[in-house]
C-alpha positions, 0 to 999 in steps of 0.5 A, a space after each residue: 499500500 502507498 503511504 501517500 494517497 492522489 488527495 495527500 499529493 494534491 492538497 498536502 505535497 501540492 504535486 501536480 506531475 502526475 494525473 488521478 489516473 497514473 498516480 497509484 502506479 506510480 506511488 506503489 512503486 515509489 513506496 516499494 522504493 522506499 520501502 527498500 531502503 533501510 531507513 531511521 525511524 520517520 514520521 508518517 508526513 516524512 515518509 508520505 512527503 518521499 512517496 510523494 516525490 519519488 513518485 514524480 521522479 519515476 512518473 517523469 523518468 518513463 521512456 516517452 517522458 525523456 525524449 531528447 531527440 526524435 528524427 523521423 527519416 530513418 527513425 531514430 531516438 535519443 533519450 535524456 536520462 540513463 537509469 544511473 541517473 534516474 537511480 542517484 536523483 531517487 536517493 538525493 530526493 529521498 534524502 530531502 525527507 528522510 534520514 538516509 545519512 544515519 544508515 549510510 545510504 549517503 
């Protein structure tokens, strides 16, 4: 179950990147990602905010959101972000809300 619902995302986190339809999927993935981190005890609000922020990163990292250039003749497409860059951004983003320093993640 996701740490933050769409109401929290829009009303408390003031998020607007993810539609209500897409949000449950990305919030669930973000919550699973946060579960994979061993972080120090934290409050529910910080965990919910970390969920929303990581969900936005995951949403923005979808291949169709990362197109840097496209060519039509002899079709070609280039993407602007690597998976490593996304992983780094997720850790950086989660650390804004969770105490990851205490467990050696950053």
